[in-house]
PDB file of N, CA, C and O in Angstrom, chain B, residues numbered from 101:
ATOM      1  N   MET B 101     -14.391 -10.658   8.324  1.00  0.00           N
ATOM      2  CA  MET B 101     -14.012 -10.961   6.962  1.00  0.00           C
ATOM      3  C   MET B 101     -12.392 -11.276   7.006  1.00  0.00           C
ATOM      4  O   MET B 101     -11.645 -10.579   7.692  1.00  0.00           O
ATOM      5  N   HIS B 102     -11.992 -12.200   6.348  1.00  0.00           N
ATOM      6  CA  HIS B 102     -10.635 -12.630   6.276  1.00  0.00           C
ATOM      7  C   HIS B 102     -10.013 -11.807   5.565  1.00  0.00           C
ATOM      8  O   HIS B 102     -10.607 -11.384   4.573  1.00  0.00           O
ATOM      9  N   PRO B 103      -8.645 -11.328   5.841  1.00  0.00           N
ATOM     10  CA  PRO B 103      -7.792 -10.485   4.999  1.00  0.00           C
ATOM     11  C   PRO B 103      -7.580 -10.823   3.614  1.00  0.00           C
ATOM     12  O   PRO B 103      -7.551  -9.973   2.724  1.00  0.00           O
ATOM     13  N   ASP B 104      -7.424 -12.112   3.421  1.00  0.00           N
ATOM     14  CA  ASP B 104      -7.338 -12.679   1.979  1.00  0.00           C
ATOM     15  C   ASP B 104      -8.427 -12.359   1.074  1.00  0.00           C
ATOM     16  O   ASP B 104      -8.284 -12.259  -0.145  1.00  0.00           O
ATOM     17  N   THR B 105      -9.592 -12.192   1.741  1.00  0.00           N
ATOM     18  CA  THR B 105     -10.890 -11.893   0.903  1.00  0.00           C
ATOM     19  C   THR B 105     -10.770 -10.638   0.490  1.00  0.00           C
ATOM     20  O   THR B 105     -11.107 -10.403  -0.671  1.00  0.00           O
ATOM     21  N   VAL B 106     -10.277  -9.568   1.313  1.00  0.00           N
ATOM     22  CA  VAL B 106     -10.105  -8.231   0.692  1.00  0.00           C
ATOM     23  C   VAL B 106      -9.024  -8.068  -0.368  1.00  0.00           C
ATOM     24  O   VAL B 106      -9.157  -7.334  -1.347  1.00  0.00           O
ATOM     25  N   SER B 107      -7.882  -8.844  -0.091  1.00  0.00           N
ATOM     26  CA  SER B 107      -7.003  -8.707  -1.219  1.00  0.00           C
ATOM     27  C   SER B 107      -7.295  -9.312  -2.410  1.00  0.00           C
ATOM     28  O   SER B 107      -6.824  -8.821  -3.436  1.00  0.00           O
ATOM     29  N   PHE B 108      -8.063 -10.397  -2.470  1.00  0.00           N
ATOM     30  CA  PHE B 108      -8.477 -11.116  -3.640  1.00  0.00           C
ATOM     31  C   PHE B 108      -9.530 -10.084  -4.288  1.00  0.00           C
ATOM     32  O   PHE B 108      -9.296  -9.799  -5.462  1.00  0.00           O
ATOM     33  N   LEU B 109     -10.514  -9.559  -3.769  1.00  0.00           N
ATOM     34  CA  LEU B 109     -11.704  -8.697  -4.228  1.00  0.00           C
ATOM     35  C   LEU B 109     -10.800  -7.550  -4.910  1.00  0.00           C
ATOM     36  O   LEU B 109     -10.898  -7.304  -6.112  1.00  0.00           O
ATOM     37  N   MET B 110     -10.028  -6.957  -4.168  1.00  0.00           N
ATOM     38  CA  MET B 110      -9.318  -5.788  -4.836  1.00  0.00           C
ATOM     39  C   MET B 110      -8.459  -5.962  -5.992  1.00  0.00           C
ATOM     40  O   MET B 110      -8.189  -5.060  -6.785  1.00  0.00           O
ATOM     41  N   ALA B 111      -8.034  -7.171  -6.057  1.00  0.00           N
ATOM     42  CA  ALA B 111      -7.294  -7.897  -7.399  1.00  0.00           C
ATOM     43  C   ALA B 111      -8.176  -7.957  -8.511  1.00  0.00           C
ATOM     44  O   ALA B 111      -7.885  -7.636  -9.663  1.00  0.00           O
ATOM     45  N   VAL B 112      -9.384  -8.428  -8.065  1.00  0.00           N
ATOM     46  CA  VAL B 112     -10.525  -8.708  -9.015  1.00  0.00           C
ATOM     47  C   VAL B 112     -10.987  -7.504  -9.668  1.00  0.00           C
ATOM     48  O   VAL B 112     -11.141  -7.399 -10.884  1.00  0.00           O
ATOM     49  N   LEU B 113     -11.220  -6.529  -8.745  1.00  0.00           N
ATOM     50  CA  LEU B 113     -11.641  -5.148  -9.370  1.00  0.00           C
ATOM     51  C   LEU B 113     -10.737  -4.367 -10.214  1.00  0.00           C
ATOM     52  O   LEU B 113     -11.068  -3.766 -11.236  1.00  0.00           O
ATOM     53  N   ILE B 114      -9.360  -4.439  -9.608  1.00  0.00           N
ATOM     54  CA  ILE B 114      -8.355  -3.703 -10.434  1.00  0.00           C
ATOM     55  C   ILE B 114      -8.336  -4.267 -11.685  1.00  0.00           C
ATOM     56  O   ILE B 114      -8.632  -3.611 -12.684  1.00  0.00           O
ATOM     57  N   LYS B 115      -7.918  -5.775 -11.734  1.00  0.00           N
ATOM     58  CA  LYS B 115      -7.788  -6.450 -13.008  1.00  0.00           C
ATOM     59  C   LYS B 115      -8.837  -6.100 -13.896  1.00  0.00           C
ATOM     60  O   LYS B 115      -8.519  -5.754 -15.034  1.00  0.00           O
ATOM     61  N   GLY B 116     -10.024  -6.130 -13.574  1.00  0.00           N
ATOM     62  CA  GLY B 116     -11.138  -5.759 -14.460  1.00  0.00           C
ATOM     63  C   GLY B 116     -11.022  -4.471 -15.085  1.00  0.00           C
ATOM     64  O   GLY B 116     -11.513  -4.336 -16.206  1.00  0.00           O
ATOM     65  N   HIS B 117     -10.377  -3.390 -14.460  1.00  0.00           N
ATOM     66  CA  HIS B 117     -10.263  -2.137 -14.903  1.00  0.00           C
ATOM     67  C   HIS B 117      -8.954  -1.806 -15.646  1.00  0.00           C
ATOM     68  O   HIS B 117      -8.737  -0.739 -16.221  1.00  0.00           O
ATOM     69  N   ASN B 118      -8.198  -2.741 -15.572  1.00  0.00           N
ATOM     70  CA  ASN B 118      -6.832  -2.654 -16.269  1.00  0.00           C
ATOM     71  C   ASN B 118      -6.566  -3.705 -17.347  1.00  0.00           C
ATOM     72  O   ASN B 118      -5.491  -4.282 -17.509  1.00  0.00           O
ATOM     73  N   ASP B 119      -7.722  -3.887 -18.089  1.00  0.00           N
ATOM     74  CA  ASP B 119      -7.503  -4.942 -19.174  1.00  0.00           C
ATOM     75  C   ASP B 119      -6.884  -6.141 -18.788  1.00  0.00           C
ATOM     76  O   ASP B 119      -6.106  -6.660 -19.589  1.00  0.00           O
ATOM     77  N   GLY B 120      -7.096  -6.681 -17.688  1.00  0.00           N
ATOM     78  CA  GLY B 120      -6.703  -8.046 -17.287  1.00  0.00           C
ATOM     79  C   GLY B 120      -5.284  -8.189 -16.890  1.00  0.00           C
ATOM     80  O   GLY B 120      -4.800  -9.304 -16.696  1.00  0.00           O
ATOM     81  N   GLU B 121      -4.486  -6.911 -16.742  1.00  0.00           N
ATOM     82  CA  GLU B 121      -3.145  -6.780 -16.108  1.00  0.00           C
ATOM     83  C   GLU B 121      -3.180  -7.142 -14.875  1.00  0.00           C
ATOM     84  O   GLU B 121      -3.980  -6.633 -14.089  1.00  0.00           O
ATOM     85  N   ASP B 122      -2.206  -8.197 -14.477  1.00  0.00           N
ATOM     86  CA  ASP B 122      -2.138  -8.562 -13.135  1.00  0.00           C
ATOM     87  C   ASP B 122      -1.380  -7.605 -12.217  1.00  0.00           C
ATOM     88  O   ASP B 122      -0.302  -7.191 -12.643  1.00  0.00           O
ATOM     89  N   VAL B 123      -1.776  -7.214 -11.069  1.00  0.00           N
ATOM     90  CA  VAL B 123      -1.200  -6.194 -10.083  1.00  0.00           C
ATOM     91  C   VAL B 123      -1.263  -6.696  -8.718  1.00  0.00           C
ATOM     92  O   VAL B 123      -1.961  -7.648  -8.369  1.00  0.00           O
ATOM     93  N   GLU B 124      -0.413  -5.930  -7.875  1.00  0.00           N
ATOM     94  CA  GLU B 124      -0.808  -6.093  -6.413  1.00  0.00           C
ATOM     95  C   GLU B 124      -1.111  -4.924  -5.856  1.00  0.00           C
ATOM     96  O   GLU B 124      -0.334  -4.095  -5.382  1.00  0.00           O
ATOM     97  N   PRO B 125      -2.372  -4.886  -5.936  1.00  0.00           N
ATOM     98  CA  PRO B 125      -3.271  -3.509  -5.486  1.00  0.00           C
ATOM     99  C   PRO B 125      -2.950  -3.031  -4.054  1.00  0.00           C
ATOM    100  O   PRO B 125      -2.602  -1.872  -3.826  1.00  0.00           O
ATOM    101  N   LEU B 126      -3.074  -3.910  -3.166  1.00  0.00           N
ATOM    102  CA  LEU B 126      -2.868  -3.479  -1.684  1.00  0.00           C
ATOM    103  C   LEU B 126      -1.405  -2.829  -1.507  1.00  0.00           C
ATOM    104  O   LEU B 126      -1.181  -1.670  -1.159  1.00  0.00           O
ATOM    105  N   HIS B 127      -0.492  -3.784  -1.807  1.00  0.00           N
ATOM    106  CA  HIS B 127       0.922  -3.431  -1.587  1.00  0.00           C
ATOM    107  C   HIS B 127       1.221  -2.007  -2.203  1.00  0.00           C
ATOM    108  O   HIS B 127       1.763  -1.120  -1.542  1.00  0.00           O
ATOM    109  N   GLY B 128       0.818  -1.849  -3.547  1.00  0.00           N
ATOM    110  CA  GLY B 128       1.037  -0.869  -4.269  1.00  0.00           C
ATOM    111  C   GLY B 128       0.506   0.462  -3.758  1.00  0.00           C
ATOM    112  O   GLY B 128       1.054   1.537  -4.001  1.00  0.00           O
ATOM    113  N   LEU B 129      -0.735   0.300  -2.943  1.00  0.00           N
ATOM    114  CA  LEU B 129      -1.410   1.336  -2.319  1.00  0.00           C
ATOM    115  C   LEU B 129      -0.629   1.834  -1.134  1.00  0.00           C
ATOM    116  O   LEU B 129      -0.567   3.032  -0.858  1.00  0.00           O
ATOM    117  N   ARG B 130       0.028   0.791  -0.367  1.00  0.00           N
ATOM    118  CA  ARG B 130       0.866   1.145   0.659  1.00  0.00           C
ATOM    119  C   ARG B 130       2.060   1.979   0.306  1.00  0.00           C
ATOM    120  O   ARG B 130       2.502   2.858   1.046  1.00  0.00           O
ATOM    121  N   HIS B 131       2.595   1.639  -0.939  1.00  0.00           N
ATOM    122  CA  HIS B 131       3.787   2.454  -1.237  1.00  0.00           C
ATOM    123  C   HIS B 131       3.392   3.822  -1.870  1.00  0.00           C
ATOM    124  O   HIS B 131       4.218   4.732  -1.946  1.00  0.00           O
ATOM    125  N   VAL B 132       2.184   3.944  -2.300  1.00  0.00           N
ATOM    126  CA  VAL B 132       1.711   5.185  -2.956  1.00  0.00           C
ATOM    127  C   VAL B 132       1.366   6.125  -1.569  1.00  0.00           C
ATOM    128  O   VAL B 132       1.581   7.337  -1.579  1.00  0.00           O
ATOM    129  N   HIS B 133       0.883   5.520  -0.542  1.00  0.00           N
ATOM    130  CA  HIS B 133       0.574   6.292   0.640  1.00  0.00           C
ATOM    131  C   HIS B 133       2.074   6.819   1.361  1.00  0.00           C
ATOM    132  O   HIS B 133       2.288   7.944   1.814  1.00  0.00           O
ATOM    133  N   ALA B 134       2.863   5.858   1.327  1.00  0.00           N
ATOM    134  CA  ALA B 134       4.133   6.262   2.034  1.00  0.00           C
ATOM    135  C   ALA B 134       4.847   7.512   1.219  1.00  0.00           C
ATOM    136  O   ALA B 134       5.313   8.530   1.730  1.00  0.00           O
ATOM    137  N   THR B 135       4.814   7.201  -0.048  1.00  0.00           N
ATOM    138  CA  THR B 135       5.495   8.189  -1.065  1.00  0.00           C
ATOM    139  C   THR B 135       4.722   9.616  -0.732  1.00  0.00           C
ATOM    140  O   THR B 135       5.322  10.635  -0.390  1.00  0.00           O
ATOM    141  N   THR B 136       3.417   9.521  -0.876  1.00  0.00           N
ATOM    142  CA  THR B 136       2.728  10.838  -0.812  1.00  0.00           C
ATOM    143  C   THR B 136       3.008  11.580   0.456  1.00  0.00           C
ATOM    144  O   THR B 136       3.186  12.797   0.497  1.00  0.00           O
ATOM    145  N   LEU B 137       3.043  10.610   1.705  1.00  0.00           N
ATOM    146  CA  LEU B 137       3.387  11.412   2.914  1.00  0.00           C
ATOM    147  C   LEU B 137       4.720  12.067   2.717  1.00  0.00           C
ATOM    148  O   LEU B 137       4.863  13.286   2.808  1.00  0.00           O
ATOM    149  N   LEU B 138       5.668  11.254   2.453  1.00  0.00           N
ATOM    150  CA  LEU B 138       7.002  11.803   2.299  1.00  0.00           C
ATOM    151  C   LEU B 138       7.104  13.125   1.297  1.00  0.00           C
ATOM    152  O   LEU B 138       7.918  14.000   1.591  1.00  0.00           O
ATOM    153  N   LEU B 139       6.402  13.245   0.297  1.00  0.00           N
ATOM    154  CA  LEU B 139       6.330  14.328  -0.571  1.00  0.00           C
ATOM    155  C   LEU B 139       5.788  15.621   0.052  1.00  0.00           C
ATOM    156  O   LEU B 139       6.214  16.738  -0.243  1.00  0.00           O
ATOM    157  N   ALA B 140       4.741  15.358   1.004  1.00  0.00           N
ATOM    158  CA  ALA B 140       4.249  16.204   1.768  1.00  0.00           C
ATOM    159  C   ALA B 140       4.947  16.586   3.094  1.00  0.00           C
ATOM    160  O   ALA B 140       4.390  17.178   4.019  1.00  0.00           O
ATOM    161  N   ALA B 141       6.293  16.156   3.070  1.00  0.00           N
ATOM    162  CA  ALA B 141       7.280  16.681   4.095  1.00  0.00           C
ATOM    163  C   ALA B 141       6.795  16.082   5.429  1.00  0.00           C
ATOM    164  O   ALA B 141       7.055  16.658   6.486  1.00  0.00           O
ATOM    165  N   VAL B 142       6.105  14.956   5.394  1.00  0.00           N
ATOM    166  CA  VAL B 142       5.824  14.213   6.798  1.00  0.00           C
ATOM    167  C   VAL B 142       7.263  13.603   7.226  1.00  0.00           C
ATOM    168  O   VAL B 142       7.921  12.910   6.451  1.00  0.00           O
ATOM    169  N   PRO B 143       7.675  13.921   8.502  1.00  0.00           N
ATOM    170  CA  PRO B 143       8.711  13.185   8.779  1.00  0.00           C
ATOM    171  C   PRO B 143       8.989  11.840   8.619  1.00  0.00           C
ATOM    172  O   PRO B 143       8.026  11.116   8.874  1.00  0.00           O
ATOM    173  N   VAL B 144      10.083  11.233   8.251  1.00  0.00           N
ATOM    174  CA  VAL B 144      10.210   9.804   8.046  1.00  0.00           C
ATOM    175  C   VAL B 144       9.866   9.000   9.029  1.00  0.00           C
ATOM    176  O   VAL B 144       9.237   7.972   8.775  1.00  0.00           O
ATOM    177  N   HIS B 145      10.217   9.329  10.305  1.00  0.00           N
ATOM    178  CA  HIS B 145       9.790   8.527  11.609  1.00  0.00           C
ATOM    179  C   HIS B 145       8.384   8.329  11.752  1.00  0.00           C
ATOM    180  O   HIS B 145       7.936   7.311  12.279  1.00  0.00           O
ATOM    181  N   VAL B 146       7.546   9.398  11.238  1.00  0.00           N
ATOM    182  CA  VAL B 146       6.250   9.406  11.318  1.00  0.00           C
ATOM    183  C   VAL B 146       5.627   8.505  10.383  1.00  0.00           C
ATOM    184  O   VAL B 146       4.716   7.753  10.729  1.00  0.00           O
ATOM    185  N   VAL B 147       6.120   8.557   9.118  1.00  0.00           N
ATOM    186  CA  VAL B 147       5.571   7.648   7.979  1.00  0.00           C
ATOM    187  C   VAL B 147       6.041   6.155   8.449  1.00  0.00           C
ATOM    188  O   VAL B 147       5.276   5.212   8.242  1.00  0.00           O
ATOM    189  N   ALA B 148       7.158   5.971   9.010  1.00  0.00           N
ATOM    190  CA  ALA B 148       7.681   4.599   9.344  1.00  0.00           C
ATOM    191  C   ALA B 148       6.605   3.960  10.305  1.00  0.00           C
ATOM    192  O   ALA B 148       6.105   2.846  10.151  1.00  0.00           O
ATOM    193  N   ALA B 149       6.302   4.947  11.429  1.00  0.00           N
ATOM    194  CA  ALA B 149       5.274   4.396  12.460  1.00  0.00           C
ATOM    195  C   ALA B 149       3.989   4.131  11.752  1.00  0.00           C
ATOM    196  O   ALA B 149       3.299   3.148  12.022  1.00  0.00           O
ATOM    197  N   ARG B 150       3.662   5.031  10.822  1.00  0.00           N
ATOM    198  CA  ARG B 150       2.337   4.735  10.360  1.00  0.00           C
ATOM    199  C   ARG B 150       2.218   3.531   9.553  1.00  0.00           C
ATOM    200  O   ARG B 150       1.139   2.952   9.434  1.00  0.00           O
ATOM    201  N   LEU B 151       3.274   3.139   9.001  1.00  0.00           N
ATOM    202  CA  LEU B 151       3.291   1.937   8.099  1.00  0.00           C
ATOM    203  C   LEU B 151       3.622   0.747   8.943  1.00  0.00           C
ATOM    204  O   LEU B 151       3.684  -0.338   8.364  1.00  0.00           O
ATOM    205  N   GLY B 152       3.852   0.800  10.274  1.00  0.00           N
ATOM    206  CA  GLY B 152       3.954  -0.137  11.331  1.00  0.00           C
ATOM    207  C   GLY B 152       5.362  -0.604  11.580  1.00  0.00           C
ATOM    208  O   GLY B 152       5.659  -1.656  12.146  1.00  0.00           O
ATOM    209  N   HIS B 153       6.149   0.239  11.125  1.00  0.00           N
ATOM    210  CA  HIS B 153       7.715  -0.071  11.273  1.00  0.00           C
ATOM    211  C   HIS B 153       8.159   0.379  12.658  1.00  0.00           C
ATOM    212  O   HIS B 153       7.665   1.419  13.094  1.00  0.00           O
ATOM    213  N   ALA B 154       8.992  -0.255  13.355  1.00  0.00           N
ATOM    214  CA  ALA B 154       9.572   0.163  14.544  1.00  0.00           C
ATOM    215  C   ALA B 154      10.601   1.161  14.383  1.00  0.00           C
ATOM    216  O   ALA B 154      10.734   1.956  15.314  1.00  0.00           O
ATOM    217  N   ASP B 155      11.388   1.276  13.332  1.00  0.00           N
ATOM    218  CA  ASP B 155      12.461   2.285  12.897  1.00  0.00           C
ATOM    219  C   ASP B 155      12.466   2.573  11.536  1.00  0.00           C
ATOM    220  O   ASP B 155      12.103   1.701  10.746  1.00  0.00           O
ATOM    221  N   PRO B 156      12.825   3.668  11.145  1.00  0.00           N
ATOM    222  CA  PRO B 156      12.532   4.297   9.715  1.00  0.00           C
ATOM    223  C   PRO B 156      13.396   3.531   8.660  1.00  0.00           C
ATOM    224  O   PRO B 156      13.181   3.605   7.451  1.00  0.00           O
ATOM    225  N   GLY B 157      14.366   2.809   9.211  1.00  0.00           N
ATOM    226  CA  GLY B 157      15.257   2.072   8.266  1.00  0.00           C
ATOM    227  C   GLY B 157      14.654   0.541   7.809  1.00  0.00           C
ATOM    228  O   GLY B 157      15.138  -0.077   6.861  1.00  0.00           O
ATOM    229  N   SER B 158      13.532   0.034   8.626  1.00  0.00           N
ATOM    230  CA  SER B 158      13.152  -1.152   8.464  1.00  0.00           C
ATOM    231  C   SER B 158      12.173  -1.133   7.236  1.00  0.00           C
ATOM    232  O   SER B 158      11.609  -0.115   6.835  1.00  0.00           O
ATOM    233  N   ARG B 159      12.034  -2.473   6.651  1.00  0.00           N
ATOM    234  CA  ARG B 159      11.074  -2.487   5.463  1.00  0.00           C
ATOM    235  C   ARG B 159       9.818  -3.199   5.834  1.00  0.00           C
ATOM    236  O   ARG B 159       8.910  -3.320   5.011  1.00  0.00           O
TER     237      ARG B 159
END
């Protein structure tokens, strides 16, 4: 399956449940995941690695 297909389907599903509000579902989930890990006291370098960053300061 092409990655754009997943992004498109997620957007359609979420838009249908948010009264047509346009959102960036997958990118938002990435931020929620990172924030949740940091709030759980997971070290920054571990969160960065999990997100695919070489160093904790990169975006």
